[in-house]
C-alpha positions as CSV (number, residue, x, y, z in Angstrom):
1,X,146.5,-56.8,54.3
2,X,149.5,-59.2,55.2
3,X,151.7,-58.2,57.6
4,X,155.4,-57.6,55.8
5,X,158.0,-58.8,58.7
6,X,160.8,-58.7,56.0
7,X,160.6,-54.7,56.3
8,X,162.7,-52.6,58.9
9,X,159.0,-51.6,60.4
10,X,156.5,-54.5,60.4
11,X,153.3,-53.0,59.0
12,X,149.7,-53.5,57.0
13,X,149.7,-50.1,55.8
14,X,152.1,-50.5,52.2
15,X,154.4,-48.3,54.0
16,X,156.9,-49.5,51.5
17,X,154.7,-47.4,48.6
18,X,155.1,-44.5,50.4
19,X,158.8,-43.6,50.4
20,X,159.1,-40.2,52.1
21,X,156.9,-41.5,55.4
22,X,158.9,-44.5,55.7
23,X,162.0,-42.8,55.5
24,X,160.4,-40.2,58.2
25,X,159.3,-43.2,60.5
26,X,162.6,-44.9,59.9
27,X,164.0,-41.6,61.5
28,X,161.8,-41.8,64.4
29,X,162.8,-45.6,64.9
30,X,166.5,-44.6,66.3
31,X,164.8,-42.6,68.9
32,X,162.4,-44.6,70.0
33,X,164.9,-47.7,70.6
34,X,166.8,-45.1,72.5
35,X,163.8,-43.9,74.8
36,X,163.6,-47.9,75.1
37,X,166.7,-47.7,76.4
38,X,166.9,-45.2,78.7
39,X,163.0,-45.5,79.6
40,X,161.8,-49.0,79.2
41,X,162.3,-52.0,81.7
42,X,165.7,-51.6,83.4
43,X,168.4,-54.5,83.6
44,X,166.3,-56.9,81.2
45,X,167.3,-55.6,77.5
46,X,169.2,-58.7,77.2
47,X,167.0,-61.3,78.6
48,X,165.2,-63.7,76.2
49,X,161.5,-63.4,77.3
50,X,158.7,-65.4,76.4
51,X,156.3,-62.5,74.2
52,X,153.4,-62.9,71.8
53,X,154.4,-60.6,68.6
54,X,151.5,-59.3,66.4
55,X,151.3,-61.0,63.0
56,X,148.1,-60.9,61.9
57,X,145.0,-58.6,62.1
58,X,142.6,-60.8,62.6
59,X,141.0,-62.1,65.3
60,X,142.0,-65.6,65.3
61,X,145.5,-66.4,65.3
62,X,146.8,-63.2,64.9
63,X,149.7,-63.8,67.9
64,X,152.5,-65.9,67.7
65,X,154.2,-66.8,70.8
66,X,158.4,-67.0,71.5
67,X,161.7,-66.0,73.4
68,X,162.5,-62.8,72.3
69,X,165.3,-60.0,73.5
70,X,162.8,-57.0,74.1
71,X,165.3,-54.5,72.0
72,X,164.5,-57.0,69.0
73,X,160.6,-56.9,69.4
74,X,158.5,-56.1,66.1
75,X,157.3,-53.4,66.9
76,X,155.0,-52.1,64.0
77,X,152.2,-50.1,62.4
78,X,149.0,-52.4,62.1
79,X,145.1,-51.4,61.4
80,X,142.2,-53.6,61.3
81,X,140.9,-54.7,58.5
82,X,139.2,-51.9,56.3
83,X,135.2,-52.5,56.7
84,X,133.7,-51.9,53.1
85,X,131.8,-49.2,52.7
86,X,131.6,-48.1,56.3
87,X,129.8,-44.5,57.3
88,X,129.9,-42.4,59.8
89,X,127.9,-43.3,62.9
90,X,127.3,-40.5,65.1
91,X,127.3,-36.5,65.1
92,X,127.0,-33.9,62.5
93,X,128.1,-36.2,59.8
94,X,126.0,-39.2,60.4
95,X,125.5,-41.2,57.9
96,X,128.4,-39.4,55.5
97,X,131.2,-41.7,53.9
98,X,134.3,-42.3,56.6
99,X,137.2,-40.1,55.9
100,X,140.5,-41.2,55.0
101,X,142.4,-38.2,55.5
102,X,141.6,-35.6,57.9
103,X,139.3,-32.4,57.3
104,X,141.3,-29.9,56.7
105,X,139.3,-27.6,59.7
106,X,139.5,-30.7,62.1
107,X,143.2,-31.3,61.9
108,X,144.0,-29.4,65.3
109,X,141.1,-31.4,66.9
110,X,142.3,-34.8,65.8
111,X,146.1,-34.1,66.3
112,X,145.4,-33.3,70.3
113,X,143.5,-36.2,70.7
114,X,146.2,-38.7,68.9
115,X,149.0,-37.1,70.6
116,X,147.2,-37.0,74.2
117,X,145.8,-41.1,73.5
118,X,150.2,-41.9,72.1
119,X,151.4,-39.6,75.4
120,X,149.6,-42.4,77.5
121,X,151.6,-45.2,75.8
122,X,155.0,-44.5,76.6
123,X,154.2,-43.1,80.2
124,X,152.5,-46.4,81.4
125,X,156.2,-48.0,80.4
126,X,158.3,-45.3,82.4
127,X,156.2,-45.7,85.2
128,X,156.9,-49.4,85.5
129,X,160.4,-49.6,85.0
130,X,161.7,-50.4,87.6
131,X,159.2,-53.1,88.5
132,X,161.0,-56.4,87.0
133,X,163.4,-55.6,89.9
134,X,161.3,-56.9,92.6
135,X,158.9,-59.2,90.7
136,X,157.1,-61.9,92.1
137,X,157.6,-64.9,90.0
138,X,158.9,-65.2,86.3
139,X,155.1,-65.3,85.1
140,X,154.3,-62.0,86.4
141,X,157.6,-60.7,85.0
142,X,156.7,-61.8,81.8
143,X,153.3,-60.2,82.1
144,X,155.1,-56.9,82.8
145,X,157.1,-56.8,80.1
146,X,153.9,-57.8,77.4
147,X,152.4,-55.1,78.8
148,X,155.4,-52.9,78.4
149,X,156.2,-54.2,74.6
150,X,152.5,-53.9,73.1
151,X,152.4,-50.4,75.1
152,X,155.2,-49.5,73.0
153,X,153.7,-50.9,70.0
154,X,150.7,-48.2,70.6
155,X,153.0,-45.6,70.5
156,X,154.0,-46.6,67.3
157,X,150.5,-46.8,66.0
158,X,149.7,-43.0,66.8
159,X,153.2,-42.3,66.1
160,X,152.3,-43.4,62.2
161,X,148.7,-41.9,62.2
162,X,151.2,-38.3,63.6
163,X,153.4,-38.7,60.7
164,X,151.3,-39.8,58.0
165,X,148.5,-37.4,58.3
166,X,149.8,-34.4,60.0
167,X,153.0,-33.0,57.9
168,X,155.2,-31.1,60.0
169,X,153.1,-31.0,63.0
170,X,153.1,-34.6,63.5
171,X,156.5,-35.0,63.0
172,X,157.5,-32.3,66.3
173,X,154.5,-34.2,68.2
174,X,156.0,-37.4,67.5
175,X,159.5,-36.2,69.3
176,X,157.4,-34.5,71.9
177,X,156.2,-38.0,72.7
178,X,160.0,-39.3,73.3
179,X,161.0,-35.8,75.5
180,X,158.3,-35.5,78.0
181,X,158.4,-38.5,81.0
182,X,156.2,-39.6,83.8
183,X,156.4,-37.7,86.9
184,X,159.2,-35.0,85.3
185,X,159.0,-32.2,86.9
186,X,159.7,-30.0,84.1
187,X,158.1,-32.0,81.4
188,X,155.6,-34.5,82.5
189,X,153.4,-36.3,80.7
190,X,150.0,-34.9,79.9
191,X,147.5,-36.4,81.8
192,X,148.3,-36.8,85.7
193,X,147.4,-40.9,86.1
194,X,150.5,-40.9,84.3
195,X,152.8,-39.4,86.7
196,X,151.7,-41.1,89.4
197,X,154.4,-43.3,90.4
198,X,154.3,-47.0,90.1
199,X,156.9,-48.8,93.1
200,X,155.3,-51.6,93.4
201,X,153.3,-55.0,92.1
202,X,150.1,-53.7,93.7
203,X,149.5,-50.3,92.4
204,X,150.9,-52.6,88.9
205,X,147.9,-54.7,89.3
206,X,145.5,-51.5,90.4
207,X,146.8,-49.6,87.3
208,X,145.9,-52.3,84.7
209,X,143.0,-53.1,86.0
210,X,141.7,-49.4,86.3
211,X,143.5,-47.2,84.2
212,X,144.3,-49.9,81.5
213,X,140.1,-50.1,81.5
214,X,139.8,-46.4,81.0
215,X,142.1,-46.8,78.3
216,X,140.1,-49.8,76.6
217,X,137.1,-47.3,76.9
218,X,138.6,-44.7,75.6
219,X,140.1,-46.7,72.4
220,X,136.2,-47.7,71.9
221,X,135.2,-43.9,71.6
222,X,138.2,-43.5,69.2
223,X,137.4,-46.7,67.3
224,X,133.9,-45.4,66.2
225,X,135.9,-42.0,64.8
226,X,134.7,-41.3,61.2
227,X,138.4,-40.7,60.7
228,X,139.0,-44.0,59.3
229,X,142.5,-44.9,59.9
230,X,142.1,-43.7,63.9
231,X,139.5,-46.2,64.1
232,X,141.1,-49.0,62.3
233,X,144.3,-48.5,64.5
234,X,141.8,-48.5,67.9
235,X,140.0,-51.3,67.1
236,X,143.5,-53.6,66.4
237,X,145.2,-51.7,70.0
238,X,142.0,-52.8,71.8
239,X,143.0,-56.7,70.6
240,X,146.1,-56.1,72.9
241,X,144.5,-53.9,75.3
242,X,142.7,-57.0,76.9
243,X,145.7,-58.8,77.7
244,X,146.3,-55.5,80.6
245,X,143.2,-55.9,81.9
246,X,143.5,-59.6,82.7
247,X,146.9,-58.8,84.3
248,X,145.1,-56.3,86.4
249,X,142.2,-58.5,87.4
250,X,143.9,-61.8,88.0
251,X,146.8,-60.1,90.0
252,X,144.5,-58.5,92.3
253,X,142.9,-61.5,92.5
254,X,145.7,-63.9,93.2
255,X,146.6,-61.1,96.2
256,X,143.3,-61.4,97.6
257,X,143.6,-65.4,97.3
258,X,147.0,-65.7,99.2
259,X,145.1,-63.4,101.8
260,X,142.5,-65.4,102.7
261,X,144.6,-68.0,102.7
262,X,146.8,-66.2,105.6
263,X,143.5,-65.6,107.1
264,X,142.2,-68.9,107.1
265,X,145.6,-70.4,108.6
266,X,145.6,-67.4,111.3
267,X,142.0,-67.5,112.3
268,X,141.5,-63.7,112.2
269,X,140.8,-60.7,109.7
270,X,142.9,-58.2,111.8
271,X,144.8,-56.5,109.5
272,X,147.8,-56.3,111.7
273,X,148.3,-59.7,112.0
274,X,147.8,-60.8,108.2
275,X,150.6,-58.4,108.0
276,X,153.0,-59.9,110.4
277,X,152.4,-63.0,108.2
278,X,153.7,-61.1,104.8
279,X,150.3,-60.7,103.3
280,X,148.6,-57.7,102.1
281,X,145.4,-57.0,104.5
282,X,141.9,-56.4,102.7
283,X,141.5,-53.4,104.3
284,X,144.9,-51.8,102.3
285,X,143.9,-53.2,99.0
286,X,140.3,-51.4,99.3
287,X,142.7,-47.9,99.9
288,X,144.6,-48.9,97.1
289,X,141.6,-50.0,94.9
290,X,139.9,-46.4,96.5
291,X,143.4,-44.5,95.0
292,X,143.8,-46.3,91.6
293,X,140.0,-45.9,90.7
294,X,139.1,-42.3,91.8
295,X,142.3,-41.7,89.8
296,X,141.4,-43.2,86.6
297,X,138.0,-41.1,86.9
298,X,139.3,-38.3,86.2
299,X,141.0,-39.6,83.1
300,X,137.6,-38.7,81.4
301,X,137.3,-35.2,81.8
302,X,134.6,-33.1,83.4
303,X,130.8,-34.4,83.4
304,X,129.9,-31.1,81.4
305,X,131.9,-30.6,78.7
306,X,131.5,-28.6,75.4
307,X,134.7,-30.0,74.3
308,X,133.1,-33.6,74.4
309,X,130.1,-32.2,72.8
310,X,132.8,-30.9,70.0
311,X,134.1,-33.9,70.0
312,X,130.6,-35.9,69.3
313,X,129.7,-33.0,66.9
314,X,131.8,-33.5,64.8
315,X,132.7,-36.9,64.0
316,X,136.0,-37.0,66.3
317,X,134.9,-39.4,69.4
318,X,131.8,-41.4,69.3
319,X,130.5,-43.5,72.3
320,X,131.7,-47.0,73.4
321,X,129.6,-49.4,71.0
322,X,127.7,-46.4,69.8
323,X,125.5,-49.3,67.3
324,X,123.9,-49.6,70.1
325,X,122.5,-46.5,71.0
326,X,119.2,-45.4,69.7
327,X,119.5,-41.7,69.0
328,X,122.9,-41.1,67.1
329,X,122.8,-37.2,66.5
330,X,121.9,-36.5,70.2
331,X,120.2,-32.9,69.3
332,X,117.4,-32.9,71.1
333,X,118.4,-35.5,74.6
334,X,119.4,-34.3,77.4
335,X,121.2,-36.0,80.5
336,X,121.4,-35.7,84.2
337,X,124.5,-34.6,85.9
338,X,124.8,-34.7,89.5
339,X,126.9,-31.5,91.1
340,X,127.4,-30.3,94.6
341,X,124.6,-28.0,93.6
342,X,121.8,-30.4,92.7
343,X,120.7,-32.4,89.5
344,X,121.9,-30.5,86.5
345,X,119.6,-31.6,83.2
346,X,122.3,-30.8,80.6
347,X,122.5,-31.3,76.8
348,X,123.9,-35.2,75.8
349,X,126.5,-34.0,73.9
350,X,127.8,-31.9,76.7
351,X,127.3,-34.8,78.8
352,X,129.2,-37.6,76.8
353,X,132.0,-38.0,78.9
354,X,129.8,-38.7,82.1
355,X,127.8,-41.4,79.7
356,X,131.5,-43.3,79.1
357,X,132.7,-42.8,82.6
358,X,129.2,-44.6,83.9
359,X,130.2,-47.2,81.3
360,X,133.7,-47.5,82.7
361,X,132.3,-47.8,86.0
362,X,130.0,-50.7,85.5
363,X,132.8,-52.7,83.7
364,X,135.0,-52.3,86.9
365,X,132.3,-53.5,89.1
366,X,132.2,-56.9,87.2
367,X,136.0,-57.7,88.7
368,X,135.0,-56.4,92.3
369,X,132.2,-58.8,92.1
370,X,134.4,-61.9,91.2
371,X,136.4,-60.5,94.5
372,X,134.2,-60.6,96.6
373,X,132.7,-64.0,95.8
374,X,136.5,-65.5,96.4
375,X,136.0,-63.8,100.1
376,X,132.5,-64.9,100.4
377,X,133.1,-68.4,99.5
378,X,136.3,-68.5,102.2
379,X,134.1,-67.8,104.8
380,X,134.8,-63.9,105.8
381,X,132.2,-60.8,106.0
382,X,134.3,-58.3,104.2
383,X,132.9,-56.7,101.2
384,X,135.0,-54.7,98.7
385,X,133.5,-51.7,96.8
386,X,134.1,-48.8,94.5
387,X,134.0,-45.8,96.5
388,X,131.6,-43.2,94.9
389,X,132.4,-41.1,91.6
390,X,132.4,-38.0,94.1
391,X,135.4,-39.2,96.3
392,X,138.8,-38.0,95.9
393,X,138.4,-36.3,92.4
394,X,140.7,-33.3,91.2
395,X,138.6,-33.1,87.8
396,X,135.2,-32.0,87.0
397,X,132.2,-31.4,89.7
398,X,133.2,-32.4,92.4
399,X,136.9,-31.5,91.9
400,X,138.4,-30.7,95.8
401,X,134.7,-31.3,97.2
402,X,135.0,-33.1,100.7
403,X,133.0,-36.0,100.3
404,X,133.5,-40.1,102.2
405,X,134.1,-42.5,100.0
406,X,129.9,-43.1,99.9
407,X,129.7,-39.9,98.5
408,X,128.7,-38.0,101.8
409,X,129.9,-34.6,101.7
410,X,131.7,-33.8,104.9
411,X,134.0,-31.1,106.9
412,X,137.5,-30.5,106.0
413,X,138.4,-31.8,109.6
414,X,136.4,-35.0,108.9
415,X,137.7,-35.3,105.5
416,X,141.3,-35.0,107.1
417,X,140.8,-37.4,109.5
418,X,139.1,-40.1,107.2
419,X,141.8,-39.9,104.4
420,X,143.8,-42.1,106.2
421,X,141.4,-44.8,106.3
422,X,140.6,-44.2,102.9
423,X,143.8,-44.1,101.1
424,X,147.2,-45.4,101.4
425,X,149.1,-43.3,104.0
426,X,153.2,-43.7,103.1
427,X,152.9,-46.4,106.4
428,X,151.1,-48.5,103.8
429,X,153.2,-47.9,100.9
430,X,156.0,-48.7,103.3
431,X,154.7,-51.9,104.2
432,X,153.7,-53.0,100.4
433,X,157.4,-51.8,98.8
434,X,158.7,-54.4,102.2
435,X,157.0,-57.1,100.3
436,X,158.7,-56.7,96.9
437,X,161.3,-58.8,97.3
438,X,162.0,-60.7,93.9
439,X,161.2,-64.1,93.2
440,X,163.2,-65.6,89.9
441,X,162.8,-69.3,90.4
442,X,160.6,-71.1,87.7
443,X,157.2,-71.9,89.3
444,X,157.9,-70.1,92.6
445,X,155.5,-67.0,94.0
446,X,156.5,-64.4,96.6
447,X,154.9,-65.2,100.1
448,X,152.1,-62.3,99.5
449,X,150.7,-63.5,96.0
450,X,148.7,-66.7,95.0
451,X,149.9,-68.9,92.3
452,X,148.5,-68.1,88.8
453,X,145.5,-70.9,87.7
454,X,147.3,-72.0,84.4
455,X,150.3,-70.6,82.6
456,X,150.3,-68.9,79.5
457,X,149.9,-70.0,76.2
458,X,149.4,-73.9,77.7
459,X,152.6,-73.8,78.9
460,X,153.1,-75.1,82.5
461,X,153.2,-71.9,85.4
462,X,156.3,-73.4,86.2
463,X,157.6,-72.8,82.3
464,X,161.0,-70.1,82.0
465,X,159.1,-67.4,80.9
466,X,162.6,-65.1,81.1
467,X,165.5,-66.3,81.0
468,X,167.6,-64.7,83.4
469,X,171.1,-66.4,82.5
């Protein structure tokens, strides 16, 4: 279905045929724009930014590029094309036709999961609100804003589902999505990771690598849903999510590349000497990696979860790429879960969070391997690694258990002594913040990060991606 850009709310869901729904969303729209003005990127609302805008839902040629002021960005509601005769792929309703409406007995469960997903989208925009003021280049500034506007559009996608399928409850939840704020002591975002402050670009790159990758796996799980509008919404969101992870992987990679250049120039891998040259030492990069990876692990929930079992049974949320599994009922299968008391064998449905988390960890390893290849080619015997999934957890079987990054159980005193060497200290964060000097001349980069290999959409690296004059 074509996207109608002549309408106030661009969409491919025939919004014009449902005047009540259209009026409700148009009533919500100014509240969203007020939120964007107050909580979106600070001081750049009037600048022209080279953004991609969705103009279709086909994988080929789905986006156009051009300079746009962010408040004028064409946020909209886009669902992937409907798959004819699609059947439910898992759970108790396996093999039945997918649902175009939410079954009454499952309304509260579906609403809760849509609200939770929807809450993460504006949260990340709020977390990143001030980053533009310390951008390392115009290229990076544009990428930040691209991530921001797409998170805003993803919010629109979830709000559409709430308005269209959940009546008054849905409308009230949509208002609450704009009332909560990241880090607010009275009304914070739902998930802890989305209340963590992001005050520097190394954190931003780690967030887009690790936390947006969690988003990828959550969206892949929801794209299997028996509720077809939710599945179609998430399938299209995945198209945009890929860029966010690209920003993270290449961003961290460019920080490492610049560090290796400095290490070769000065002939040492000593962290203090590297810092004196205005680069980020690999020890600090490992600390930031440890923090954002373990924080993102918690987003999957507890290893053993009756809620996960219920979501699977009821067709709400499947496993990522459900079709690759042989058993879609998972009634008789079991799964081994690592707990402080040893391996516990649990029913597979109750282990769905852990199944998805393990797939996520494997996906995270891909970028780590690429970064380590860079280090090896620079002739340094240093290896970055993911910490154990036991380490620094606040949710699940290993919550608040004292382990080192290898997963070895240790004493409280050993843990307290080790934490400053495993996670960023305030001194580390202060050093990183000291590097955050704004660079806005086209093609120029801050001294702590290397330039990208190529520009955006076949443009050169020194293209004026954001017009600041």
